[in-house]
C-alpha positions as CSV (number, residue, x, y, z in Angstrom):
1,M,0.0,0.0,0.0
2,S,1.5,3.4,-1.1
3,T,1.9,6.3,1.2
4,P,-0.2,9.4,0.3
5,P,1.7,12.5,-0.7
6,V,2.4,15.1,1.8
7,T,0.4,18.4,1.3
8,D,0.6,21.9,2.8
9,G,-3.1,22.1,3.7
10,H,-4.2,23.3,0.2
11,D,-4.1,19.9,-1.5
12,E,-0.7,20.8,-3.1
13,P,2.1,18.2,-2.9
14,V,5.1,19.3,-1.0
15,D,8.7,18.2,-1.8
16,E,9.9,16.7,1.5
17,N,13.5,17.6,0.6
18,L,12.8,21.3,0.6
19,P,13.0,23.4,3.8
20,A,9.8,24.3,5.6
21,R,7.9,27.2,3.9
22,D,8.4,29.5,6.9
23,D,12.2,29.2,6.3
24,L,12.0,30.2,2.6
25,Y,11.8,33.9,3.2
26,A,13.9,35.7,5.8
27,N,12.3,38.2,8.1
28,P,13.5,41.6,6.7
29,G,13.0,43.2,10.1
30,L,13.1,47.0,10.7
31,H,16.0,49.4,10.2
32,E,17.5,50.9,13.3
33,H,15.3,53.8,14.3
34,Q,16.7,57.3,13.6
35,W,15.7,59.8,16.2
36,R,14.7,63.2,15.0
37,P,16.4,66.4,16.4
38,T,13.2,67.3,18.2
39,D,13.1,63.9,19.9
40,V,16.5,64.4,21.6
41,D,17.0,68.2,21.8
42,P,14.5,70.2,23.9
43,K,15.6,73.4,22.2
44,A,14.8,72.0,18.8
45,E,11.5,70.8,20.1
46,K,10.6,74.2,21.4
47,R,11.8,75.8,18.1
48,A,9.5,73.5,16.1
49,E,6.6,74.2,18.4
50,R,7.1,78.0,17.8
51,Q,7.3,77.4,14.0
52,V,4.0,75.5,14.0
53,A,2.3,78.2,16.1
54,A,3.7,80.8,13.8
55,L,2.1,79.1,10.8
56,F,-1.2,78.9,12.5
57,T,-0.9,82.6,13.5
58,L,-0.1,83.5,9.9
59,S,-3.3,81.7,8.8
60,A,-5.3,83.7,11.3
61,L,-3.7,87.0,10.1
62,C,-4.6,86.1,6.5
63,T,-8.2,85.5,7.5
64,V,-8.4,88.8,9.3
65,G,-6.8,90.5,6.2
66,L,-9.4,88.8,4.0
67,L,-12.2,90.4,6.1
68,V,-10.5,93.8,5.9
69,A,-10.0,93.5,2.2
70,Y,-13.7,92.8,1.8
71,F,-14.7,96.1,3.3
72,T,-11.8,98.3,2.1
73,V,-10.9,97.2,-1.4
74,D,-13.4,98.5,-4.0
75,E,-14.7,96.0,-6.5
76,D,-13.8,98.3,-9.4
77,D,-10.1,98.6,-8.4
78,T,-7.6,96.7,-10.6
79,V,-4.0,95.5,-10.4
80,G,-2.8,95.3,-13.9
81,N,-5.6,93.4,-15.8
82,L,-6.8,91.7,-12.6
83,G,-9.5,92.8,-10.2
84,A,-7.9,93.9,-7.0
85,Q,-10.7,92.6,-4.8
86,N,-10.7,89.1,-6.3
87,L,-6.9,89.0,-6.2
88,A,-6.8,90.0,-2.6
89,F,-9.5,87.4,-1.7
90,G,-7.6,84.6,-3.6
91,L,-4.2,85.3,-2.1
92,L,-5.4,85.8,1.5
93,L,-7.7,82.8,1.5
94,A,-4.8,80.7,0.0
95,G,-2.5,82.0,2.8
96,A,-5.1,81.1,5.5
97,L,-5.6,77.6,4.2
98,L,-1.9,77.1,3.5
99,G,-0.8,78.2,7.0
100,I,-3.1,75.6,8.6
101,G,-2.1,72.9,6.2
102,V,1.7,73.4,6.5
103,G,1.4,73.9,10.2
104,I,-0.3,70.5,10.7
105,I,2.3,68.8,8.5
106,Q,5.1,70.3,10.5
107,W,3.4,69.3,13.7
108,A,3.1,65.7,12.5
109,R,6.6,65.5,11.2
110,K,8.5,67.1,14.1
111,L,6.4,67.0,17.3
112,M,4.0,64.0,17.2
113,A,5.3,60.6,18.3
114,D,7.8,59.0,15.9
115,V,7.6,55.2,16.2
116,E,7.3,52.4,13.7
117,I,4.2,50.2,13.9
118,V,3.7,46.8,12.5
119,E,0.1,45.9,11.8
120,Y,-1.0,42.4,10.6
121,R,-3.9,41.9,8.3
122,H,-7.2,40.8,9.8
123,P,-10.6,39.7,8.5
124,A,-12.9,42.4,7.2
125,S,-15.2,42.2,10.3
126,S,-13.5,43.2,13.5
127,S,-14.2,41.6,16.8
128,D,-15.2,43.5,19.9
129,E,-11.7,43.1,21.2
130,D,-10.3,44.7,18.0
131,R,-12.8,47.6,18.3
132,A,-11.8,48.2,21.8
133,A,-8.2,48.1,20.8
134,T,-8.9,50.7,18.0
135,V,-10.5,53.1,20.5
136,E,-7.5,52.7,22.8
137,A,-5.1,53.3,19.9
138,L,-7.0,56.5,18.9
139,N,-6.8,57.7,22.5
140,Q,-3.1,56.9,22.5
141,G,-2.6,58.8,19.2
142,L,-4.4,61.8,20.7
143,E,-2.1,61.7,23.7
144,E,1.0,61.2,21.5
145,S,0.0,64.2,19.3
146,G,0.7,66.4,22.3
147,I,-2.3,68.6,21.8
148,G,-3.1,68.4,25.5
149,R,0.3,69.4,26.6
150,R,1.1,71.9,23.9
151,P,-1.3,74.8,24.6
152,L,0.6,77.1,22.2
153,V,0.0,74.8,19.2
154,R,-3.5,73.9,20.2
155,N,-4.7,77.4,20.8
156,S,-3.2,78.9,17.7
157,L,-4.7,76.1,15.6
158,L,-8.2,76.6,17.1
159,G,-7.9,80.3,16.6
160,A,-6.9,79.9,12.9
161,V,-9.6,77.4,12.1
162,G,-12.2,79.3,14.0
163,L,-11.5,82.5,12.2
164,L,-12.0,80.8,8.8
165,G,-15.7,80.7,9.5
166,L,-16.0,84.5,9.6
167,P,-15.4,85.1,5.8
168,A,-18.2,82.6,5.0
169,I,-20.6,84.6,7.1
170,V,-19.5,88.0,5.7
171,F,-19.6,86.8,2.1
172,L,-23.3,85.8,2.5
173,R,-24.0,89.5,2.2
174,D,-23.2,89.1,-1.5
175,L,-26.0,86.7,-2.1
176,G,-28.3,89.7,-2.4
177,P,-30.5,92.0,-0.3
178,T,-32.8,90.7,2.4
179,N,-36.5,90.5,1.8
180,A,-37.0,93.5,4.2
181,Q,-34.5,95.6,2.2
182,V,-36.2,94.6,-1.1
183,V,-39.7,95.6,0.3
184,A,-38.3,99.0,1.4
185,N,-36.4,99.7,-1.8
186,P,-37.3,97.2,-4.6
187,P,-34.6,97.1,-7.3
188,F,-37.2,95.7,-9.8
189,P,-41.0,95.7,-10.0
190,G,-42.3,92.8,-8.0
191,S,-39.0,92.0,-6.2
192,G,-38.8,90.2,-2.9
193,L,-40.2,86.9,-1.6
194,E,-43.6,88.1,-0.7
195,H,-44.7,90.1,-3.8
196,T,-45.1,89.8,-7.6
197,L,-46.0,92.1,-10.4
198,W,-49.7,91.4,-9.9
199,E,-51.8,94.1,-8.4
200,K,-55.5,95.1,-8.3
201,G,-56.9,95.8,-11.8
202,M,-53.9,94.4,-13.7
203,R,-55.0,92.5,-16.8
204,V,-54.3,88.9,-17.4
205,V,-52.6,88.6,-20.9
206,R,-51.5,85.6,-23.0
207,D,-47.8,84.6,-22.6
208,V,-45.5,85.7,-25.5
209,V,-48.0,87.7,-27.4
210,G,-49.4,89.8,-24.5
211,T,-53.0,90.0,-25.7
212,P,-55.7,90.4,-23.0
213,I,-58.2,87.7,-22.3
214,R,-62.0,87.9,-22.3
215,P,-64.0,85.1,-20.5
216,S,-65.7,84.4,-23.9
217,D,-62.2,83.5,-25.4
218,L,-62.0,80.4,-23.3
219,E,-64.0,77.1,-23.6
220,I,-64.5,74.4,-21.0
221,G,-61.3,72.5,-20.7
222,D,-59.0,75.2,-22.0
223,L,-55.7,76.0,-20.3
224,V,-53.8,79.2,-21.2
225,N,-50.3,80.2,-20.1
226,A,-50.5,83.9,-19.1
227,E,-48.6,86.8,-17.6
228,P,-49.3,90.1,-15.9
229,E,-49.8,92.9,-18.4
230,A,-47.0,94.9,-16.7
231,L,-44.4,92.6,-18.4
232,F,-45.4,94.1,-21.7
233,N,-46.2,97.7,-20.9
234,G,-43.8,98.2,-18.0
235,G,-46.3,99.6,-15.6
236,E,-45.9,103.3,-14.8
237,D,-43.4,104.4,-17.4
238,G,-45.2,102.5,-20.2
239,E,-41.9,100.8,-21.4
240,P,-41.7,97.0,-21.7
241,L,-39.5,95.3,-19.1
242,E,-36.1,94.0,-20.2
243,G,-33.2,92.1,-19.0
244,V,-33.1,91.1,-15.3
245,A,-36.3,93.0,-14.5
246,L,-38.2,91.0,-17.1
247,Q,-36.8,87.7,-15.9
248,V,-37.6,88.5,-12.2
249,G,-41.2,89.6,-13.1
250,K,-41.8,86.6,-15.4
251,S,-40.3,84.0,-13.1
252,K,-42.7,85.0,-10.3
253,G,-45.8,86.3,-12.2
254,A,-46.3,83.4,-14.6
255,V,-49.8,81.9,-14.2
256,V,-52.1,79.3,-15.9
257,V,-55.7,80.1,-16.6
258,V,-58.2,77.3,-16.9
259,R,-62.0,77.1,-17.5
260,V,-64.1,74.3,-15.9
261,E,-67.8,73.8,-15.3
262,P,-68.7,76.2,-12.5
263,D,-70.5,73.5,-10.6
264,E,-67.3,71.4,-10.5
265,I,-65.4,74.1,-8.6
266,I,-64.8,73.5,-4.9
267,P,-63.8,76.9,-3.7
268,G,-61.5,77.3,-0.6
269,K,-62.7,79.2,2.4
270,G,-63.0,82.9,1.5
271,R,-62.4,82.2,-2.2
272,E,-66.0,82.0,-3.3
273,N,-65.7,85.0,-5.6
274,W,-62.2,84.3,-7.0
275,S,-63.4,82.7,-10.2
276,V,-65.2,84.2,-13.2
277,D,-67.8,81.9,-15.0
278,G,-65.7,78.8,-14.1
279,I,-62.4,80.5,-15.0
280,L,-59.6,80.0,-12.4
281,C,-56.1,81.3,-12.3
282,Y,-53.1,79.8,-10.4
283,S,-49.4,80.3,-10.2
284,K,-47.5,78.4,-12.9
285,I,-44.6,77.8,-10.5
286,C,-44.6,74.4,-8.7
287,T,-44.4,74.7,-4.9
288,H,-41.9,71.8,-4.7
289,V,-38.7,73.2,-6.4
290,G,-40.1,75.8,-8.7
291,C,-40.5,74.1,-12.0
292,P,-43.0,75.7,-14.5
293,I,-46.1,73.6,-14.9
294,S,-48.6,73.3,-17.8
295,L,-49.4,69.6,-18.3
296,Y,-53.2,69.6,-17.9
297,E,-55.6,66.7,-17.8
298,R,-58.9,68.3,-18.6
299,T,-61.3,65.6,-17.4
300,T,-59.8,65.4,-13.9
301,H,-58.7,69.0,-13.7
302,H,-55.3,67.8,-12.6
303,L,-52.1,69.8,-13.4
304,L,-48.9,67.7,-13.4
305,C,-45.4,69.0,-12.8
306,P,-43.0,67.4,-15.3
307,C,-40.0,67.5,-12.9
308,H,-41.1,65.4,-10.0
309,Q,-44.8,64.5,-10.8
310,S,-46.4,66.7,-8.2
311,T,-50.1,66.8,-9.1
312,F,-52.6,69.6,-8.3
313,D,-56.4,69.5,-8.5
314,L,-57.3,72.9,-10.0
315,S,-61.0,72.5,-9.4
316,D,-60.2,72.1,-5.6
317,S,-58.0,75.2,-4.9
318,A,-55.0,73.4,-6.5
319,R,-54.9,70.9,-3.7
320,V,-51.9,68.5,-3.9
321,V,-53.2,65.0,-4.8
322,F,-49.8,63.4,-5.5
323,G,-46.1,64.0,-5.3
324,P,-43.6,65.8,-3.1
325,A,-45.1,69.3,-3.2
326,A,-46.0,70.4,0.3
327,R,-48.7,73.0,-0.4
328,P,-51.2,74.0,-3.1
329,L,-50.4,76.3,-6.0
330,P,-51.2,79.9,-4.9
331,Q,-54.4,81.1,-6.5
332,L,-54.9,84.5,-8.1
333,A,-58.3,86.1,-7.6
334,L,-60.0,87.1,-10.8
335,A,-62.5,89.8,-11.9
336,V,-63.6,91.5,-15.1
337,D,-62.8,95.1,-15.9
338,D,-65.1,97.7,-17.6
339,E,-64.0,96.5,-21.0
340,G,-64.7,92.8,-20.2
341,Y,-61.2,91.6,-19.8
342,L,-59.9,89.4,-17.0
343,V,-58.0,91.2,-14.3
344,A,-56.5,90.4,-11.0
345,Q,-58.3,91.4,-7.8
346,S,-55.0,91.8,-6.0
347,D,-51.5,90.3,-5.8
348,F,-51.2,86.7,-4.6
349,S,-52.2,86.3,-1.0
350,E,-49.2,84.0,-0.3
351,P,-45.6,83.7,-1.7
352,V,-45.3,81.9,-5.0
353,G,-42.7,79.2,-5.8
354,P,-41.0,76.6,-3.6
355,S,-41.9,76.4,0.1
356,Y,-39.4,77.7,2.5
357,W,-38.9,77.6,6.3
358,E,-42.3,76.0,7.0
359,R,-44.3,78.9,5.5
360,G,-48.0,78.1,5.2
């Protein structure tokens, strides 16, 4: 009877004349540790600590300089062909971030613990003992970093990082005027979160062409995209709106006008006289994220937003029947002027567009 071949545990035959596998590769070991100057010389250690603190302080000074430049450098000033304000912002912000980055690198290279660690591979899932050991290692690393016993480094780092938040707060002013400032001094007709171009007696006109609408122009089931007349005649000065003023007015004043059977309308409380012979008017801007809506299903009176499928029942005060929209479309109260054209009774009674900070 023959003797079965010797294997290494993986069903592979092993030559018995070769040395054991553990003896094939010599352990390379570790080179002799070379101590850094800061590890053996207290003066070098203190000097490195001052260098790191100086870098963090430089970062803090650049941040302060950035704030000063924001208020003192005029946006029209130039340096050569470059805008002086943008140049100052770029250089000072780069200095603030660079000071923190280089300071942390110097801290790690010269002051944190300098020891070699051998780590063996383990299975992907760690045991409870390994997790506890990891937490202990993190705590040990925190102790070895010296952040607790180096108040100069710690405080200068905290000051530099903390100051970096101030430019972000200051730069928020460039996002535009607040709603209160807009109401007090509107840069364009209908500016601000709370108001649009619509006002009492303003005619409802067809989009693009700007022609006014009579109730007799609409049949049951019709949907018309419309705008406030001020977009075309400019309001007080009689000039059509252009540029930014036109875009602001149109983005907030766009509406849809529909006609349904009067007995199918379910008016909201206080809205009993907001329609004219079954004609209703709603904001065209979805209350979810502000997409324009005009996909109308005439038999159900449902208006569908193409972006995220929010669906509104126009016969029931534009109630949300499906989708992520949080509130109905704002309704514009309608009336008829002396010449028989549709006009608004007033501006919208609530802000148009996406919902914000739990309004309504």
